[in-house]
C-alpha positions as CSV (number, residue, x, y, z in Angstrom):
1,M,18.4,-19.9,40.9
2,K,15.6,-20.4,38.5
3,A,14.3,-18.0,36.0
4,I,11.0,-18.5,34.4
5,T,9.7,-16.5,31.4
6,R,6.1,-15.6,30.5
7,Q,5.0,-13.5,27.7
8,V,1.9,-11.7,28.7
9,V,-0.3,-8.6,27.5
10,I,-0.9,-6.2,30.2
11,P,-4.7,-5.5,30.3
12,A,-6.6,-2.2,30.7
13,D,-6.9,-2.7,34.9
14,R,-3.3,-3.1,34.8
15,Q,-3.2,-6.5,36.8
16,L,-1.6,-9.5,36.2
17,H,-2.2,-12.9,37.6
18,I,0.9,-15.4,37.4
19,S,0.8,-19.1,37.7
20,V,4.2,-20.6,38.1
21,P,4.8,-24.7,37.4
22,E,4.5,-27.1,40.0
23,D,7.8,-27.8,40.8
24,V,8.4,-24.0,41.9
25,P,8.3,-24.5,45.9
26,P,6.5,-22.0,48.1
27,G,8.4,-18.9,49.4
28,P,10.0,-15.8,48.7
29,A,10.5,-15.3,44.9
30,E,11.4,-12.2,43.0
31,V,9.3,-10.9,40.0
32,V,10.7,-8.8,37.6
33,L,8.5,-7.1,34.7
34,V,10.3,-6.1,31.9
35,I,8.4,-3.6,29.5
36,A,9.5,-4.3,25.5
37,P,9.0,-1.1,23.6
38,A,5.9,-1.5,21.3
39,A,6.9,-2.7,17.8
40,P,7.2,0.0,15.3
41,E,4.0,-0.3,13.2
42,E,4.8,-1.7,9.8
43,R,4.0,0.7,6.7
44,G,3.3,-0.5,3.1
45,M,5.8,0.5,0.6
46,T,5.5,4.3,-0.8
47,A,5.7,4.7,-4.9
48,G,9.7,5.7,-4.3
49,D,10.3,2.6,-2.1
50,L,8.7,0.6,-5.2
51,L,10.5,2.5,-7.7
52,H,13.7,1.9,-6.1
53,S,12.7,-1.7,-5.3
54,P,13.8,-5.1,-7.2
55,L,10.7,-5.1,-8.7
56,C,10.9,-2.2,-10.9
57,G,11.3,-3.2,-14.0
58,I,11.4,-7.0,-13.6
59,W,9.3,-7.6,-17.1
60,K,11.1,-5.3,-19.0
61,D,13.5,-8.1,-20.9
62,R,10.7,-10.5,-21.2
63,T,10.0,-11.5,-24.6
64,D,7.2,-13.8,-23.9
65,L,5.0,-11.0,-22.4
66,G,4.6,-8.3,-25.2
67,D,4.7,-5.1,-24.3
68,S,5.7,-5.0,-20.5
69,L,4.0,-2.2,-19.7
70,E,0.7,-2.9,-20.9
71,F,1.4,-6.2,-19.2
72,A,1.5,-4.3,-15.9
73,R,-1.4,-2.5,-16.4
74,S,-3.7,-5.3,-17.6
75,L,-2.8,-7.2,-14.4
76,R,-3.4,-4.0,-12.2
77,A,-7.0,-3.8,-14.1
78,K,-7.6,-7.7,-13.3
79,A,-6.6,-7.0,-9.6
80,M,-8.8,-4.1,-9.4
81,L,-11.9,-5.9,-11.0
82,Y,-11.1,-8.9,-8.4
83,S,-11.1,-6.8,-5.6
84,R,-13.9,-5.0,-6.4
85,C,-15.7,-8.3,-7.0
86,S,-14.5,-9.9,-3.6
87,A,-15.9,-6.8,-1.6
88,I,-19.4,-6.6,-3.8
89,C,-19.8,-11.1,-3.2
90,S,-18.7,-10.9,0.6
91,S,-21.2,-8.0,1.2
92,A,-24.0,-9.9,-0.5
93,T,-23.7,-13.0,1.3
94,P,-27.2,-14.5,2.3
95,R,-28.2,-14.1,6.2
């Protein structure tokens, strides 16, 4: 007995067309369709997840950053500015 596995996406018309390797002889065969459950949608971190993650407080003991809270605020502000600039620049590309 030979087993061949193919990963497919079932289309809206629910019809599959299967090609088998050349070394498979013509004749009777059994085809088994295994429907895997949909993968759960990944969600982002919530504020609570972040608060209890190892990321919370990673800069608190750094002496080279000055005020770690101010440093974090500054990084967030720069990220927001970069995000806004990126959105504006990408929408202003010439056509």
